[in-house]
N, CA and C atoms as a LAMMPS dump frame, in Angstrom:
ITEM: TIMESTEP
0
ITEM: NUMBER OF ATOMS
681
ITEM: BOX BOUNDS ff ff ff
-5.0000000000000000e+02 5.0000000000000000e+02
-5.0000000000000000e+02 5.0000000000000000e+02
-5.0000000000000000e+02 5.0000000000000000e+02
ITEM: ATOMS id mol type element x y z
1 1 1 N 51.78 171.221 -275.763
2 1 2 C 51.687 169.726 -274.946
3 1 3 C 52.304 168.439 -275.426
4 2 1 N 53.03 168.193 -276.516
5 2 2 C 53.452 166.749 -277.309
6 2 3 C 54.986 167.198 -276.947
7 3 1 N 55.086 168.061 -276.622
8 3 2 C 57.214 168.79 -275.906
9 3 3 C 56.89 168.204 -274.808
10 4 1 N 56.059 168.244 -273.203
11 4 2 C 56.283 167.015 -272.689
12 4 3 C 56.494 166.339 -272.292
13 5 1 N 55.787 165.351 -273.381
14 5 2 C 54.854 163.596 -273.533
15 5 3 C 55.994 163.21 -273.278
16 6 1 N 56.913 164.222 -274.343
17 6 2 C 58.41 163.557 -275.258
18 6 3 C 59.244 163.483 -273.803
19 7 1 N 59.838 164.692 -273.272
20 7 2 C 60.696 164.592 -272.515
21 7 3 C 60.155 164.064 -270.94
22 8 1 N 59.288 164.348 -271.329
23 8 2 C 58.496 162.668 -269.517
24 8 3 C 59.14 161.307 -270.313
25 9 1 N 58.658 161.274 -271.576
26 9 2 C 59.805 159.506 -271.119
27 9 3 C 60.575 159.079 -271.557
28 10 1 N 61.681 160.341 -271.476
29 10 2 C 62.493 160.386 -272.171
30 10 3 C 63.165 160.313 -270.656
31 11 1 N 62.504 160.775 -269.22
32 11 2 C 63.161 161.301 -268.117
33 11 3 C 63.238 159.62 -267.996
34 12 1 N 61.666 158.863 -268.164
35 12 2 C 61.603 157.441 -268.242
36 12 3 C 62.056 156.4 -268.217
37 13 1 N 62.822 156.892 -269.469
38 13 2 C 63.765 155.698 -269.784
39 13 3 C 64.85 155.873 -269.504
40 14 1 N 65.527 157.541 -269.14
41 14 2 C 66.9 157.481 -268.348
42 14 3 C 66.886 156.702 -266.738
43 15 1 N 66.121 157.088 -266.7
44 15 2 C 65.844 156.263 -265.261
45 15 3 C 65.783 154.743 -265.184
46 16 1 N 65.011 154.77 -265.946
47 16 2 C 64.433 153.146 -266.239
48 16 3 C 66.41 152.225 -266.791
49 17 1 N 67.151 153.231 -267.845
50 17 2 C 68.432 152.923 -267.976
51 17 3 C 69.094 153.145 -266.6
52 18 1 N 69.284 154.021 -266.123
53 18 2 C 70.047 153.911 -264.331
54 18 3 C 69.726 152.91 -263.458
55 19 1 N 68.668 152.374 -263.577
56 19 2 C 68.211 151.25 -262.974
57 19 3 C 69.204 150.357 -262.8
58 20 1 N 68.739 149.536 -264.395
59 20 2 C 69.634 148.594 -265.231
60 20 3 C 70.453 148.581 -264.924
61 21 1 N 71.434 149.689 -265.139
62 21 2 C 72.937 149.862 -264.007
63 21 3 C 73.326 149.431 -263.561
64 22 1 N 72.189 150.079 -262.221
65 22 2 C 73.44 150.452 -261.022
66 22 3 C 72.408 148.475 -260.869
67 23 1 N 70.905 147.666 -261.465
68 23 2 C 71.845 146.092 -261.246
69 23 3 C 72.965 145.195 -261.981
70 24 1 N 73.204 145.98 -263.644
71 24 2 C 73.794 145.72 -263.755
72 24 3 C 75.118 145.392 -263.39
73 25 1 N 75.66 147.19 -262.643
74 25 2 C 76.59 146.786 -261.514
75 25 3 C 76.707 146.113 -260.426
76 26 1 N 75.578 146.368 -259.417
77 26 2 C 75.515 144.708 -258.768
78 26 3 C 76.147 143.747 -258.765
79 27 1 N 75.046 142.94 -260.479
80 27 2 C 75.617 141.869 -260.486
81 27 3 C 77.518 141.693 -260.896
82 28 1 N 77.815 142.479 -261.552
83 28 2 C 78.665 143.022 -261.293
84 28 3 C 79.892 142.591 -260.669
85 29 1 N 79.565 143.52 -259.137
86 29 2 C 80.731 143.413 -258.137
87 29 3 C 80.471 141.866 -258.122
88 30 1 N 79.069 141.711 -257.857
89 30 2 C 79.453 140.528 -257.066
90 30 3 C 80.092 139.19 -257.492
91 31 1 N 80.215 139.172 -259.43
92 31 2 C 80.111 138.453 -259.791
93 31 3 C 82.42 138.309 -259.26
94 32 1 N 82.511 139.391 -259.266
95 32 2 C 84.187 140.101 -259.209
96 32 3 C 84.51 139.65 -257.766
97 33 1 N 83.875 139.386 -256.56
98 33 2 C 84.078 139.178 -255.485
99 33 3 C 84.169 137.951 -255.675
100 34 1 N 82.773 136.879 -255.805
101 34 2 C 83.042 135.624 -256.306
102 34 3 C 84.121 135.086 -256.307
103 35 1 N 85.223 135.935 -257.577
104 35 2 C 85.797 135.442 -258.708
105 35 3 C 86.76 135.95 -257.159
106 36 1 N 86.918 137.002 -256.841
107 36 2 C 88.294 136.941 -255.454
108 36 3 C 88.039 135.944 -255.391
109 37 1 N 86.656 135.419 -254.255
110 37 2 C 86.757 134.709 -253.188
111 37 3 C 87.844 132.438 -254.068
112 38 1 N 87.58 132.987 -255.131
113 38 2 C 87.727 131.203 -255.618
114 38 3 C 88.849 131.541 -256.29
115 39 1 N 89.928 132.805 -256.01
116 39 2 C 90.838 133.071 -256.287
117 39 3 C 91.292 132.835 -254.931
118 40 1 N 91.287 133.028 -254.083
119 40 2 C 91.617 133.669 -252.621
120 40 3 C 91.638 131.858 -252.523
121 41 1 N 90.175 131.232 -252.673
122 41 2 C 90.645 129.931 -252.243
123 41 3 C 91.477 129.014 -252.555
124 42 1 N 91.513 128.791 -254.372
125 42 2 C 92.571 128.246 -254.957
126 42 3 C 93.724 128.715 -254.55
127 43 1 N 94.141 130.079 -253.733
128 43 2 C 95.647 129.87 -253.612
129 43 3 C 95.724 129.513 -252.28
130 44 1 N 94.693 129.607 -251.711
131 44 2 C 94.974 129.113 -250.339
132 44 3 C 95.274 126.976 -250.62
133 45 1 N 95.105 126.286 -251.381
134 45 2 C 94.974 125.1 -251.638
135 45 3 C 95.861 124.784 -252.396
136 46 1 N 96.623 125.973 -252.572
137 46 2 C 97.988 125.559 -253.636
138 46 3 C 99.575 125.88 -252.555
139 47 1 N 98.469 126.961 -251.651
140 47 2 C 99.833 127.005 -250.781
141 47 3 C 99.595 125.432 -249.447
142 48 1 N 98.696 125.177 -249.095
143 48 2 C 98.508 123.655 -248.623
144 48 3 C 99.665 122.211 -249.558
145 49 1 N 99.446 123.032 -250.718
146 49 2 C 99.655 121.76 -251.67
147 49 3 C 101.045 122.11 -251.714
148 50 1 N 102.073 122.902 -252.066
149 50 2 C 102.515 123.193 -251.172
150 50 3 C 103.564 123.008 -250.208
151 51 1 N 103.366 122.983 -249.106
152 51 2 C 103.319 122.636 -247.488
153 51 3 C 103.241 121.149 -247.558
154 52 1 N 102.198 120.686 -247.536
155 52 2 C 101.823 118.961 -247.546
156 52 3 C 103.282 118.623 -249.08
157 53 1 N 104.305 119.303 -250.128
158 53 2 C 105.148 118.978 -250.667
159 53 3 C 106.163 118.873 -250.349
160 54 1 N 106.588 119.598 -249.477
161 54 2 C 107.706 119.712 -248.761
162 54 3 C 107.778 119.189 -247.495
163 55 1 N 107.057 118.449 -246.953
164 55 2 C 107.316 117.862 -245.99
165 55 3 C 106.902 116.658 -246.767
166 56 1 N 106.728 116.525 -247.131
167 56 2 C 106.74 115.224 -248.098
168 56 3 C 108.179 114.949 -248.315
169 57 1 N 108.772 115.266 -248.811
170 57 2 C 110.242 115.926 -249.317
171 57 3 C 111.104 116.235 -248.313
172 58 1 N 110.486 116.364 -246.879
173 58 2 C 111.338 116.126 -246.219
174 58 3 C 111.578 115.179 -245.861
175 59 1 N 110.446 114.109 -245.81
176 59 2 C 110.616 112.647 -245.155
177 59 3 C 111.183 112.272 -246.116
178 60 1 N 111.787 112.313 -247.104
179 60 2 C 112.491 111.273 -248.545
180 60 3 C 113.707 111.472 -247.549
181 61 1 N 114.392 112.43 -246.831
182 61 2 C 115.946 112.796 -246.777
183 61 3 C 116.148 112.43 -244.966
184 62 1 N 116.739 111.514 -244.619
185 62 2 C 117.169 110.779 -243.668
186 62 3 C 118.248 112.16 -242.904
187 63 1 N 117.527 112.352 -242.036
188 63 2 C 118.814 113.202 -241.587
189 63 3 C 119.282 112.887 -239.889
190 64 1 N 120.45 113.126 -239.084
191 64 2 C 120.617 112.793 -237.732
192 64 3 C 121.102 114.132 -236.677
193 65 1 N 120.389 114.389 -235.745
194 65 2 C 120.06 115.454 -235.422
195 65 3 C 121.237 115.746 -233.74
196 66 1 N 121.905 114.476 -234.458
197 66 2 C 123.685 114.745 -233.57
198 66 3 C 124.519 113.792 -233.966
199 67 1 N 125.319 114.671 -233.881
200 67 2 C 127.07 113.759 -235.048
201 67 3 C 127.507 112.571 -234.151
202 68 1 N 127.815 111.964 -234.746
203 68 2 C 128.219 110.81 -233.925
204 68 3 C 128.402 109.821 -235.908
205 69 1 N 128.396 108.53 -235.592
206 69 2 C 129.097 107.382 -236.094
207 69 3 C 128.189 106.321 -236.588
208 70 1 N 128.073 106.184 -237.808
209 70 2 C 126.742 105.51 -237.825
210 70 3 C 127.693 103.78 -238.019
211 71 1 N 126.951 102.877 -236.617
212 71 2 C 127.103 101.687 -236.647
213 71 3 C 126.712 100.083 -237.486
214 72 1 N 125.057 100.631 -237.847
215 72 2 C 125.212 99.861 -238.868
216 72 3 C 123.976 100.383 -239.821
217 73 1 N 123.503 99.639 -240.888
218 73 2 C 122.73 100.74 -241.762
219 73 3 C 121.93 98.837 -241.615
220 74 1 N 120.567 99.348 -241.01
221 74 2 C 119.287 98.273 -241.258
222 74 3 C 118.393 97.912 -242.968
223 75 1 N 118.099 98.305 -243.599
224 75 2 C 118.432 98.009 -245.011
225 75 3 C 118.529 98.637 -245.865
226 76 1 N 118.936 97.621 -246.736
227 76 2 C 119.644 97.357 -248.476
228 76 3 C 118.769 98.35 -248.995
229 77 1 N 120.26 98.442 -250.513
230 77 2 C 119.411 99.476 -251.722
231 77 3 C 117.866 98.921 -252.11
232 78 1 N 116.548 99.354 -251.838
233 78 2 C 115.566 99.218 -252.827
234 78 3 C 114.611 98.682 -251.98
235 79 1 N 115.028 98.414 -251.261
236 79 2 C 114.084 98.166 -250.02
237 79 3 C 113.232 99.239 -249.787
238 80 1 N 111.648 99.16 -248.495
239 80 2 C 111.301 99.856 -248.569
240 80 3 C 111.46 100.406 -247.071
241 81 1 N 111.262 101.378 -246.912
242 81 2 C 111.164 102.01 -245.427
243 81 3 C 109.955 102.574 -245.049
244 82 1 N 110.21 102.651 -243.951
245 82 2 C 108.925 103.145 -243.293
246 82 3 C 109.218 104.157 -242.073
247 83 1 N 108.295 104.756 -241.005
248 83 2 C 108.908 105.542 -239.679
249 83 3 C 108.497 103.855 -238.099
250 84 1 N 108.932 103.076 -239.065
251 84 2 C 107.795 101.803 -237.926
252 84 3 C 109.717 101.947 -237.328
253 85 1 N 110.307 101.123 -238.214
254 85 2 C 111.573 100.418 -238.628
255 85 3 C 112.973 101.829 -238.235
256 86 1 N 113.028 100.618 -237.25
257 86 2 C 115.137 101.513 -237.323
258 86 3 C 116.169 101.199 -239.373
259 87 1 N 116.116 102.449 -239.535
260 87 2 C 116.927 102.692 -240.673
261 87 3 C 118.512 102.068 -240.655
262 88 1 N 118.5 102.232 -239.981
263 88 2 C 120.008 102.388 -239.242
264 88 3 C 120.288 102.509 -237.74
265 89 1 N 121.634 102.103 -236.424
266 89 2 C 122.117 102.344 -235.78
267 89 3 C 122.894 103.102 -235.894
268 90 1 N 122.838 105.069 -234.558
269 90 2 C 124.133 106.348 -234.73
270 90 3 C 123.773 106.08 -233.287
271 91 1 N 125.36 106.388 -233.266
272 91 2 C 126.086 106.941 -231.665
273 91 3 C 126.632 108.245 -231.37
274 92 1 N 127.053 108.215 -230.945
275 92 2 C 128.281 109.477 -230.249
276 92 3 C 129.052 108.534 -230.153
277 93 1 N 130.101 109.49 -229.2
278 93 2 C 131.468 109.051 -229.474
279 93 3 C 131.402 109.016 -227.706
280 94 1 N 130.954 109.583 -227.572
281 94 2 C 130.285 109.053 -225.573
282 94 3 C 129.96 107.926 -225.242
283 95 1 N 130.72 107.237 -224.553
284 95 2 C 130.047 106.372 -224.04
285 95 3 C 129.589 106.158 -223.141
286 96 1 N 128.35 105.671 -222.716
287 96 2 C 127.86 105.074 -221.795
288 96 3 C 127.699 104.284 -221.096
289 97 1 N 128.796 103.641 -219.965
290 97 2 C 128.077 102.486 -219.237
291 97 3 C 127.495 102.105 -218.331
292 98 1 N 126.329 100.822 -218.557
293 98 2 C 124.89 100.748 -218.19
294 98 3 C 125.681 99.836 -217.516
295 99 1 N 125.005 99.985 -216.613
296 99 2 C 125.09 98.131 -215.157
297 99 3 C 124.038 98.351 -214.498
298 100 1 N 124.267 96.728 -214.442
299 100 2 C 123.431 96.035 -213.054
300 100 3 C 123.081 95.561 -212.324
301 101 1 N 122.657 96.176 -210.979
302 101 2 C 123.011 96.048 -210.136
303 101 3 C 122.403 95.934 -208.875
304 102 1 N 122.612 94.407 -208
305 102 2 C 121.479 93.929 -207.856
306 102 3 C 121.012 94.54 -206.592
307 103 1 N 119.87 94.26 -206.657
308 103 2 C 118.85 94.811 -205.073
309 103 3 C 119.329 94.901 -203.921
310 104 1 N 120.113 94.101 -203.65
311 104 2 C 120.324 94.1 -202.277
312 104 3 C 121.732 95.158 -201.86
313 105 1 N 122.233 96.089 -203.702
314 105 2 C 123.36 96.863 -203.486
315 105 3 C 123.114 98.147 -203.884
316 106 1 N 122.078 98.107 -204.056
317 106 2 C 120.982 99.602 -204.648
318 106 3 C 121.234 101.06 -203.734
319 107 1 N 120.691 99.784 -202.303
320 107 2 C 120.958 101.165 -201.464
321 107 3 C 122.117 101.889 -200.8
322 108 1 N 123.186 101.283 -201.925
323 108 2 C 124.618 101.02 -201.38
324 108 3 C 125.02 102.518 -202.706
325 109 1 N 124.303 103.239 -202.738
326 109 2 C 124.775 103.858 -204.121
327 109 3 C 123.864 104.892 -204.122
328 110 1 N 124.784 105.787 -204.704
329 110 2 C 125.492 107.022 -205.307
330 110 3 C 125.718 108.15 -205.918
331 111 1 N 125.005 109.148 -206.666
332 111 2 C 125.351 109.825 -207.669
333 111 3 C 127.075 109.837 -207.297
334 112 1 N 128.129 110.223 -208.244
335 112 2 C 129.022 110.689 -207.702
336 112 3 C 130.252 109.709 -207.559
337 113 1 N 129.625 108.422 -207.195
338 113 2 C 130.672 107.666 -206.703
339 113 3 C 131.264 107.21 -207.83
340 114 1 N 132.976 106.4 -207.409
341 114 2 C 133.482 105.575 -208.646
342 114 3 C 133.648 103.774 -209.171
343 115 1 N 133.732 104.099 -209.923
344 115 2 C 133.588 102.921 -210.638
345 115 3 C 134.939 102.688 -210.973
346 116 1 N 135.561 101.657 -210.511
347 116 2 C 136.408 100.996 -211.406
348 116 3 C 135.951 99.039 -212.186
349 117 1 N 136.711 100.299 -214.169
350 117 2 C 136.475 99.203 -214.345
351 117 3 C 137.509 97.991 -215.33
352 118 1 N 136.5 97.156 -215.706
353 118 2 C 137.652 96.044 -216.536
354 118 3 C 137.027 95.709 -217.448
355 119 1 N 137.804 95.645 -218.702
356 119 2 C 137.796 95.183 -219.83
357 119 3 C 137.705 94.257 -221.226
358 120 1 N 137.577 93.426 -221.417
359 120 2 C 137.427 92.246 -222.144
360 120 3 C 138.289 92.534 -222.466
361 121 1 N 138.237 93.857 -223.875
362 121 2 C 139.093 94.127 -225.066
363 121 3 C 140.229 94.727 -224.533
364 122 1 N 140.663 95.438 -223.339
365 122 2 C 141.321 96.024 -221.923
366 122 3 C 141.796 94.949 -221.089
367 123 1 N 142.604 94.022 -221.963
368 123 2 C 142.771 93.189 -220.135
369 123 3 C 143.409 93.533 -219.335
370 124 1 N 144.645 94.014 -219.864
371 124 2 C 145.354 94.389 -218.365
372 124 3 C 145.409 95.439 -218.387
373 125 1 N 144.621 96.518 -218.147
374 125 2 C 144.354 98.144 -217.805
375 125 3 C 143.074 98.49 -217.658
376 126 1 N 142.36 99.345 -216.143
377 126 2 C 141.833 99.889 -216.005
378 126 3 C 141.811 101.141 -215.833
379 127 1 N 139.967 101.174 -215.615
380 127 2 C 139.572 102.507 -216.148
381 127 3 C 138.553 103.316 -215.257
382 128 1 N 138.28 104.745 -214.98
383 128 2 C 138.076 104.541 -213.884
384 128 3 C 136.807 105.8 -214.281
385 129 1 N 135.341 104.548 -213.316
386 129 2 C 134.539 106.068 -214.037
387 129 3 C 133.729 106.072 -213.127
388 130 1 N 132.63 107.55 -213.742
389 130 2 C 131.789 107.799 -211.88
390 130 3 C 130.367 107.56 -212.389
391 131 1 N 129.341 107.766 -211.373
392 131 2 C 127.963 107.412 -211.395
393 131 3 C 127.424 107.983 -212.211
394 132 1 N 126.886 108.217 -212.677
395 132 2 C 126.178 109.431 -213.09
396 132 3 C 124.442 109.657 -213.559
397 133 1 N 123.774 108.384 -213.086
398 133 2 C 122.489 108.328 -213.486
399 133 3 C 122.187 106.646 -212.005
400 134 1 N 121.029 106.663 -211.641
401 134 2 C 120.377 105.623 -211.264
402 134 3 C 119.209 105.397 -211.522
403 135 1 N 118.424 104.472 -212.101
404 135 2 C 116.915 104.409 -212.962
405 135 3 C 115.847 103.753 -210.907
406 136 1 N 115.518 103.983 -210.375
407 136 2 C 114.766 103.76 -209.324
408 136 3 C 113.478 102.453 -209.278
409 137 1 N 113.166 102.333 -210.718
410 137 2 C 112.826 101.073 -211.194
411 137 3 C 112.903 99.96 -210.839
412 138 1 N 112.896 98.653 -210.4
413 138 2 C 113.592 97.273 -210.37
414 138 3 C 113.004 96.882 -211.788
415 139 1 N 113.931 95.435 -212.396
416 139 2 C 113.881 94.94 -213.658
417 139 3 C 112.717 93.616 -213.048
418 140 1 N 111.868 93.272 -213.412
419 140 2 C 111.573 92.406 -212.198
420 140 3 C 111.853 90.604 -212.723
421 141 1 N 111.889 90.469 -213.785
422 141 2 C 112.933 89.252 -214.512
423 141 3 C 114.439 89.287 -214.585
424 142 1 N 115.293 90.228 -213.332
425 142 2 C 116.377 89.496 -213.846
426 142 3 C 116.363 90.21 -212.034
427 143 1 N 115.675 91.31 -211.385
428 143 2 C 115.905 91.827 -210.173
429 143 3 C 117.086 91.906 -209.734
430 144 1 N 116.878 93.515 -211.066
431 144 2 C 118.382 94.205 -210.638
432 144 3 C 117.61 95.47 -211.118
433 145 1 N 118.723 96.672 -210.593
434 145 2 C 118.239 97.874 -211.259
435 145 3 C 119.245 98.635 -212.608
436 146 1 N 118.895 99.339 -212.875
437 146 2 C 119.982 99.805 -213.708
438 146 3 C 120.124 101.287 -213.811
439 147 1 N 121.933 101.182 -213.827
440 147 2 C 122.333 102.213 -213.248
441 147 3 C 123.493 102.439 -214.336
442 148 1 N 123.874 103.564 -214.178
443 148 2 C 124.532 103.935 -215.505
444 148 3 C 125.767 105.658 -215.17
445 149 1 N 126.974 104.904 -216.01
446 149 2 C 128.01 104.888 -215.369
447 149 3 C 128.469 106.737 -216.857
448 150 1 N 129.76 107.295 -216.445
449 150 2 C 130.833 108.238 -217.657
450 150 3 C 132.187 107.888 -217.315
451 151 1 N 132.109 107.606 -218.624
452 151 2 C 134.053 107.707 -218.018
453 151 3 C 135.045 108.521 -217.263
454 152 1 N 135.467 108.429 -216.829
455 152 2 C 136.789 109.696 -215.695
456 152 3 C 137.671 110.284 -217.736
457 153 1 N 138.027 109.088 -217.778
458 153 2 C 139.372 109.176 -219.09
459 153 3 C 138.97 107.799 -220.361
460 154 1 N 138.168 108.107 -221.242
461 154 2 C 138.255 106.955 -221.984
462 154 3 C 139.172 106.16 -222.452
463 155 1 N 138.63 104.534 -222.788
464 155 2 C 140.009 103.859 -223.33
465 155 3 C 139.395 104.761 -225.205
466 156 1 N 141.603 104.56 -225.519
467 156 2 C 140.986 105.343 -227.634
468 156 3 C 140.063 104.974 -228.09
469 157 1 N 139.401 103.652 -228.365
470 157 2 C 139.172 103.105 -228.957
471 157 3 C 137.369 102.773 -228.581
472 158 1 N 136.2 102.413 -228.805
473 158 2 C 135.713 101.718 -227.919
474 158 3 C 134.436 101.407 -228.902
475 159 1 N 133.42 100.389 -228.805
476 159 2 C 132.549 100.586 -229.846
477 159 3 C 131.411 99.504 -229.437
478 160 1 N 129.738 99.991 -229.373
479 160 2 C 128.429 99.511 -228.858
480 160 3 C 127.968 98.073 -228.264
481 161 1 N 128.308 97.209 -226.851
482 161 2 C 127.996 95.798 -226.473
483 161 3 C 129.007 95.602 -226.019
484 162 1 N 130.526 96.558 -225.891
485 162 2 C 131.069 96.028 -225.615
486 162 3 C 131.273 95.384 -223.153
487 163 1 N 131.35 93.892 -223.662
488 163 2 C 131.037 93.346 -221.894
489 163 3 C 132.792 93.487 -221.006
490 164 1 N 131.792 93.956 -219.672
491 164 2 C 133.034 94.526 -218.725
492 164 3 C 132.575 94.678 -217.518
493 165 1 N 132.455 94.337 -217.014
494 165 2 C 133.154 94.173 -215.09
495 165 3 C 133.576 95.193 -214.048
496 166 1 N 131.827 95.477 -213.848
497 166 2 C 132.515 97.394 -213.112
498 166 3 C 132.557 97.204 -211.373
499 167 1 N 133.43 97.74 -210.925
500 167 2 C 133.028 97.375 -209.236
501 167 3 C 132.481 98.939 -209.242
502 168 1 N 132.167 99.21 -208.217
503 168 2 C 131.295 100.472 -207.803
504 168 3 C 131.826 100.75 -206.294
505 169 1 N 132.317 101.961 -205.828
506 169 2 C 133.413 102.036 -205.533
507 169 3 C 132.509 102.661 -203.786
508 170 1 N 132.07 101.796 -203.294
509 170 2 C 131.146 101.923 -201.865
510 170 3 C 132.074 102.723 -200.002
511 171 1 N 132.926 102.319 -200.521
512 171 2 C 133.174 102.814 -199.042
513 171 3 C 135.203 102.503 -199.367
514 172 1 N 136.049 103.52 -199.004
515 172 2 C 137.299 102.897 -198.604
516 172 3 C 138.263 102.83 -197.553
517 173 1 N 138.805 101.377 -197.609
518 173 2 C 139.687 101.133 -196.107
519 173 3 C 140.851 101.41 -196.058
520 174 1 N 142.079 102.164 -195.829
521 174 2 C 143.688 101.596 -196.154
522 174 3 C 144.409 100.53 -194.635
523 175 1 N 144.49 100.005 -195.538
524 175 2 C 145.927 98.522 -194.69
525 175 3 C 144.52 97.521 -194.228
526 176 1 N 143.256 97.503 -195.204
527 176 2 C 142.315 96.272 -195.207
528 176 3 C 142.897 94.742 -195.198
529 177 1 N 142.529 93.396 -194.609
530 177 2 C 143.015 92.85 -194.741
531 177 3 C 141.852 91.363 -195.901
532 178 1 N 142.471 91.714 -197.413
533 178 2 C 141.788 91.067 -197.897
534 178 3 C 142.655 89.7 -199.057
535 179 1 N 140.952 89.206 -199.412
536 179 2 C 141.455 87.39 -199.368
537 179 3 C 140.898 87.65 -200.841
538 180 1 N 140.704 86.376 -202.29
539 180 2 C 140.049 86.447 -202.775
540 180 3 C 138.571 85.421 -202.407
541 181 1 N 137.663 86.199 -203.444
542 181 2 C 136.495 85.926 -202.349
543 181 3 C 136.5 84.28 -203.206
544 182 1 N 137.075 83.623 -203.38
545 182 2 C 136.658 81.778 -204.205
546 182 3 C 137.196 80.645 -203.316
547 183 1 N 137.892 81.486 -202.699
548 183 2 C 138.565 80.948 -201.143
549 183 3 C 138.043 80.951 -200.224
550 184 1 N 136.927 81.494 -199.856
551 184 2 C 135.444 81.735 -199.163
552 184 3 C 134.384 80.383 -198.896
553 185 1 N 134.211 79.893 -197.89
554 185 2 C 133.28 78.802 -197.884
555 185 3 C 131.733 78.95 -197.483
556 186 1 N 130.961 79.176 -197.94
557 186 2 C 129.598 79.426 -197.246
558 186 3 C 129.688 81.377 -196.332
559 187 1 N 130.747 82.201 -197.409
560 187 2 C 130.724 83.526 -197.256
561 187 3 C 130.961 83.231 -195.799
562 188 1 N 131.743 82.27 -194.422
563 188 2 C 131.484 82.406 -193.516
564 188 3 C 133.291 81.607 -192.712
565 189 1 N 133.609 81.099 -193.628
566 189 2 C 135.017 80.316 -193.235
567 189 3 C 135.91 79.986 -194.702
568 190 1 N 137.483 80.282 -193.637
569 190 2 C 138.32 79.517 -194.59
570 190 3 C 138.61 78.482 -194.558
571 191 1 N 139.848 77.416 -195.281
572 191 2 C 140.275 76.256 -194.971
573 191 3 C 141.532 76.961 -195.142
574 192 1 N 142.111 76.168 -193.193
575 192 2 C 143.466 76.851 -193.435
576 192 3 C 144.179 76.186 -193.571
577 193 1 N 145.86 75.886 -193.751
578 193 2 C 147.101 74.653 -194.729
579 193 3 C 146.601 74.317 -193.719
580 194 1 N 146.143 73.325 -193.028
581 194 2 C 146.02 72.175 -192.241
582 194 3 C 144.865 71.43 -192.143
583 195 1 N 144.141 71.921 -193.203
584 195 2 C 142.834 70.662 -193.848
585 195 3 C 141.8 72.067 -193.168
586 196 1 N 142.029 72.796 -191.658
587 196 2 C 140.836 72.346 -190.779
588 196 3 C 140.307 73.934 -191.001
589 197 1 N 138.778 73.682 -190.776
590 197 2 C 138.267 75.161 -190.981
591 197 3 C 137.911 76.315 -190.157
592 198 1 N 138.102 77.286 -190.69
593 198 2 C 138.82 78.608 -189.9
594 198 3 C 136.852 79.816 -189.461
595 199 1 N 136.373 79.642 -188.787
596 199 2 C 134.796 80.974 -188.98
597 199 3 C 135.891 82.147 -188.967
598 200 1 N 135.529 82.843 -189.958
599 200 2 C 135.564 84.237 -190.126
600 200 3 C 134.802 85.479 -190
601 201 1 N 135.275 86.466 -189.662
602 201 2 C 134.085 87.945 -190.406
603 201 3 C 134.423 88.357 -191.071
604 202 1 N 133.509 88.371 -192.306
605 202 2 C 133.733 89.072 -193.395
606 202 3 C 132.364 90.332 -193.289
607 203 1 N 133.529 91.815 -193.761
608 203 2 C 132.906 92.651 -194.746
609 203 3 C 132.586 93.333 -195.829
610 204 1 N 133.666 94.1 -196.47
611 204 2 C 132.956 94.582 -197.132
612 204 3 C 133.751 93.818 -198.873
613 205 1 N 133.518 93.032 -199.797
614 205 2 C 133.373 92.442 -201.198
615 205 3 C 132.826 92.583 -202.287
616 206 1 N 133.719 92.045 -202.972
617 206 2 C 133.124 92.784 -204.365
618 206 3 C 133.144 91.296 -204.816
619 207 1 N 132.961 91.271 -206.381
620 207 2 C 133.269 89.64 -206.945
621 207 3 C 134.256 88.899 -207.331
622 208 1 N 135.47 89.994 -207.155
623 208 2 C 136.558 89.637 -207.134
624 208 3 C 137.202 89.014 -205.215
625 209 1 N 137.215 89.836 -204.032
626 209 2 C 137.786 90.453 -203.456
627 209 3 C 137.056 90.001 -202.288
628 210 1 N 137.446 89.549 -201.209
629 210 2 C 136.49 90.064 -199.25
630 210 3 C 137.019 90.642 -198.648
631 211 1 N 137.194 91.378 -197.893
632 211 2 C 137.34 91.734 -196.173
633 211 3 C 137.477 90.892 -195.58
634 212 1 N 138.783 90.897 -194.463
635 212 2 C 138.361 90.338 -193.748
636 212 3 C 139.054 90.793 -192.245
637 213 1 N 137.798 90.376 -190.477
638 213 2 C 137.658 91.278 -190.108
639 213 3 C 138.292 90.571 -188.757
640 214 1 N 138.219 89.738 -189.185
641 214 2 C 138.042 89.267 -188.361
642 214 3 C 138.759 87.348 -188.5
643 215 1 N 139.307 86.526 -187.35
644 215 2 C 139.371 85.527 -187.778
645 215 3 C 140.602 84.856 -188.526
646 216 1 N 141.29 85.474 -189.114
647 216 2 C 143.183 84.79 -189.766
648 216 3 C 143.343 86.363 -189.982
649 217 1 N 144.875 86.332 -188.726
650 217 2 C 145.422 87.849 -189.516
651 217 3 C 146.397 87.219 -191.049
652 218 1 N 147.129 88.54 -190.77
653 218 2 C 148.421 88.934 -192.387
654 218 3 C 148.794 87.978 -191.99
655 219 1 N 149.824 87.064 -193.304
656 219 2 C 150.076 85.941 -193.171
657 219 3 C 149.606 84.178 -192.513
658 220 1 N 148.355 84.653 -192.636
659 220 2 C 147.901 83.334 -192.277
660 220 3 C 147.9 82.852 -193.598
661 221 1 N 148.134 81.194 -194.13
662 221 2 C 147.616 80.932 -194.855
663 221 3 C 147.042 79.708 -195.136
664 222 1 N 146.293 80.011 -196.207
665 222 2 C 144.905 79.089 -196.852
666 222 3 C 144.929 78.489 -197.801
667 223 1 N 144.258 77.83 -197.678
668 223 2 C 144.052 76.538 -198.622
669 223 3 C 142.385 77.614 -199.674
670 224 1 N 142.462 76.854 -201.238
671 224 2 C 141.392 76.644 -202.195
672 224 3 C 140.55 75.625 -201.598
673 225 1 N 139.119 75.979 -201.236
674 225 2 C 138.665 74.946 -200.698
675 225 3 C 138.399 73.648 -201.76
676 226 1 N 138.222 73.129 -201.993
677 226 2 C 136.999 72.014 -203.539
678 226 3 C 136.06 72.11 -203.792
679 227 1 N 135.563 71.866 -204.96
680 227 2 C 134.244 72.744 -205.209
681 227 3 C 134.083 71.336 -205.736
């Protein structure tokens, strides 16, 4: 009888130890899972901090997305630089000619038209270009349209913001009779050599020359009107 009692007590003790071991194991597993979650969170935060640090480091390095020339640096050494202000002016070697076209002439323009360019920097030379872009919105302040042209063969040296005069070829006529535009009076009359006004009919014109359709002929002598 005593022997059976002892065996039962030992069995109950072993069962209790087993249950305690299960609870301890569950606690240990929970602690292990919690530690893994903490480690993963710390690892993710470290990765994010690294990405932020790398991004910040990249922001401190000034890079250009194009090959070209630095024309001007707007900041001095030691000055604060932000993304809201231009640090420098850079450009490519291929220049674009910006044209301001009168609203009366814009309807005559199209892509690919020939442009004859004269520049103050190259007074004795004339350069060919072609119309590459036409912007369809008018500048209400200047009442002009913006167009762009590219050189067929550019001058040897060019710099930004150079001034030029550009004539867009909208038509070509052979053997046309022309006179300097400043000889016109009210766009419809010229002064003959004897001082008498002569009504004429004009055709194509630019800032320098005007085509004469009738009223005078080749060899007619005209004088510059008094202004």
